[in-house]
DRENSE-236311 format. One record per residue (C-alpha): residue number from 0; x, y, z; chain. Coordinates in Angstrom, 1 decimal, decimal comma. Layout:
BEGIN
k=NUM | X=X | Y=Y | Z=Z | c=A;
...
***
This chain:
BEGIN
k=0 | X=19,4 | Y=7,6 | Z=-25,0 | c=A;
k=1 | X=21,0 | Y=11,0 | Z=-25,6 | c=A;
k=2 | X=22,4 | Y=13,4 | Z=-22,9 | c=A;
k=3 | X=19,0 | Y=14,7 | Z=-22,0 | c=A;
k=4 | X=17,1 | Y=13,0 | Z=-19,3 | c=A;
k=5 | X=14,1 | Y=11,2 | Z=-20,8 | c=A;
k=6 | X=10,5 | Y=10,9 | Z=-19,7 | c=A;
k=7 | X=10,3 | Y=8,1 | Z=-17,1 | c=A;
k=8 | X=6,6 | Y=8,1 | Z=-16,2 | c=A;
k=9 | X=3,5 | Y=9,2 | Z=-18,1 | c=A;
k=10 | X=0,0 | Y=9,1 | Z=-16,6 | c=A;
k=11 | X=-2,7 | Y=9,5 | Z=-19,3 | c=A;
k=12 | X=-6,5 | Y=10,0 | Z=-19,2 | c=A;
k=13 | X=-7,7 | Y=8,1 | Z=-22,2 | c=A;
k=14 | X=-11,2 | Y=7,6 | Z=-23,8 | c=A;
k=15 | X=-11,6 | Y=4,3 | Z=-25,7 | c=A;
k=16 | X=-14,3 | Y=2,2 | Z=-27,2 | c=A;
k=17 | X=-15,2 | Y=-1,0 | Z=-25,5 | c=A;
k=18 | X=-13,2 | Y=-2,9 | Z=-28,1 | c=A;
k=19 | X=-10,3 | Y=-3,5 | Z=-28,0 | c=A;
k=20 | X=-10,3 | Y=-4,5 | Z=-24,4 | c=A;
k=21 | X=-7,9 | Y=-2,9 | Z=-21,8 | c=A;
k=22 | X=-6,1 | Y=-6,3 | Z=-21,8 | c=A;
k=23 | X=-5,4 | Y=-5,8 | Z=-25,6 | c=A;
k=24 | X=-4,4 | Y=-2,2 | Z=-25,2 | c=A;
k=25 | X=-2,1 | Y=-3,0 | Z=-22,3 | c=A;
k=26 | X=-0,4 | Y=-5,6 | Z=-24,4 | c=A;
k=27 | X=0,2 | Y=-3,2 | Z=-27,3 | c=A;
k=28 | X=1,5 | Y=-0,5 | Z=-25,1 | c=A;
k=29 | X=3,8 | Y=-2,9 | Z=-23,2 | c=A;
k=30 | X=5,4 | Y=-3,7 | Z=-26,5 | c=A;
k=31 | X=6,2 | Y=-0,1 | Z=-27,4 | c=A;
k=32 | X=10,0 | Y=0,6 | Z=-27,5 | c=A;
k=33 | X=11,1 | Y=2,1 | Z=-24,2 | c=A;
k=34 | X=8,1 | Y=1,0 | Z=-22,2 | c=A;
k=35 | X=9,2 | Y=-1,1 | Z=-19,2 | c=A;
k=36 | X=5,8 | Y=-1,4 | Z=-17,6 | c=A;
k=37 | X=2,2 | Y=-0,3 | Z=-18,1 | c=A;
k=38 | X=-0,8 | Y=-0,2 | Z=-15,8 | c=A;
k=39 | X=-4,4 | Y=0,4 | Z=-17,1 | c=A;
k=40 | X=-7,3 | Y=1,2 | Z=-14,7 | c=A;
k=41 | X=-10,9 | Y=1,5 | Z=-15,9 | c=A;
k=42 | X=-12,6 | Y=4,2 | Z=-13,9 | c=A;
k=43 | X=-15,8 | Y=5,0 | Z=-15,9 | c=A;
k=44 | X=-17,9 | Y=3,2 | Z=-18,5 | c=A;
k=45 | X=-20,9 | Y=4,1 | Z=-20,5 | c=A;
k=46 | X=-22,8 | Y=2,5 | Z=-23,4 | c=A;
k=47 | X=-20,1 | Y=3,1 | Z=-26,0 | c=A;
k=48 | X=-16,9 | Y=4,1 | Z=-24,3 | c=A;
k=49 | X=-14,6 | Y=3,6 | Z=-21,4 | c=A;
k=50 | X=-12,4 | Y=6,1 | Z=-19,5 | c=A;
k=51 | X=-9,1 | Y=4,6 | Z=-18,6 | c=A;
k=52 | X=-6,1 | Y=5,8 | Z=-16,6 | c=A;
k=53 | X=-2,9 | Y=4,6 | Z=-18,2 | c=A;
k=54 | X=0,4 | Y=4,7 | Z=-16,3 | c=A;
k=55 | X=3,6 | Y=3,9 | Z=-18,3 | c=A;
k=56 | X=7,2 | Y=3,7 | Z=-17,0 | c=A;
k=57 | X=10,5 | Y=3,4 | Z=-18,8 | c=A;
k=58 | X=13,8 | Y=5,2 | Z=-19,1 | c=A;
k=59 | X=13,1 | Y=7,3 | Z=-22,2 | c=A;
k=60 | X=9,4 | Y=7,2 | Z=-23,1 | c=A;
k=61 | X=8,4 | Y=8,6 | Z=-26,5 | c=A;
k=62 | X=5,0 | Y=10,3 | Z=-25,9 | c=A;
k=63 | X=4,2 | Y=10,8 | Z=-29,6 | c=A;
k=64 | X=4,8 | Y=7,1 | Z=-30,3 | c=A;
k=65 | X=2,7 | Y=6,1 | Z=-27,3 | c=A;
k=66 | X=-0,1 | Y=8,5 | Z=-28,4 | c=A;
k=67 | X=0,0 | Y=7,1 | Z=-31,9 | c=A;
k=68 | X=-0,4 | Y=3,5 | Z=-30,7 | c=A;
k=69 | X=-3,3 | Y=4,6 | Z=-28,5 | c=A;
k=70 | X=-5,0 | Y=6,3 | Z=-31,5 | c=A;
k=71 | X=-4,3 | Y=3,2 | Z=-33,7 | c=A;
k=72 | X=-6,4 | Y=1,3 | Z=-31,2 | c=A;
k=73 | X=-9,3 | Y=3,7 | Z=-31,7 | c=A;
k=74 | X=-8,8 | Y=5,6 | Z=-28,5 | c=A;
k=75 | X=-7,9 | Y=9,2 | Z=-27,8 | c=A;
k=76 | X=-5,7 | Y=10,9 | Z=-25,1 | c=A;
k=77 | X=-7,8 | Y=13,4 | Z=-23,1 | c=A;
k=78 | X=-5,0 | Y=14,7 | Z=-21,0 | c=A;
k=79 | X=-1,5 | Y=14,1 | Z=-19,6 | c=A;
k=80 | X=-2,2 | Y=13,9 | Z=-15,9 | c=A;
k=81 | X=1,3 | Y=13,3 | Z=-14,7 | c=A;
k=82 | X=4,8 | Y=13,3 | Z=-16,2 | c=A;
k=83 | X=8,1 | Y=12,5 | Z=-14,6 | c=A;
k=84 | X=11,5 | Y=13,0 | Z=-16,1 | c=A;
k=85 | X=15,1 | Y=13,0 | Z=-15,0 | c=A;
k=86 | X=17,6 | Y=10,6 | Z=-13,4 | c=A;
k=87 | X=15,0 | Y=9,3 | Z=-11,0 | c=A;
k=88 | X=11,3 | Y=9,5 | Z=-10,4 | c=A;
k=89 | X=10,2 | Y=11,9 | Z=-7,7 | c=A;
k=90 | X=7,0 | Y=10,9 | Z=-6,0 | c=A;
k=91 | X=4,4 | Y=13,6 | Z=-5,3 | c=A;
k=92 | X=4,4 | Y=14,8 | Z=-1,8 | c=A;
k=93 | X=1,2 | Y=15,9 | Z=0,0 | c=A;
k=94 | X=1,3 | Y=19,5 | Z=1,1 | c=A;
k=95 | X=-1,1 | Y=21,6 | Z=3,3 | c=A;
k=96 | X=-2,8 | Y=22,8 | Z=0,1 | c=A;
k=97 | X=-3,7 | Y=19,2 | Z=-0,8 | c=A;
k=98 | X=-5,5 | Y=18,5 | Z=2,5 | c=A;
***
């Protein structure tokens, strides 16, 4: 890792076909260089597609490489819903506006 603080957490909203399964997609993403852990949650399904929330953590995540692997599996990133970078991960804090 260089002197810059890398991306440590990515939360992605992904649209994927039913195949490959989320188990297969998790395995592929878990093998990407720099990924220490991955979590996939299915939150919507229709006849042909699934919406999945993907959370990845590591010390220096390469977003472009991760996006490429997702696309290689026939899926597409709809949005980056959360990103954390720096020496440590700062958890989101609820404020009055969030209530």
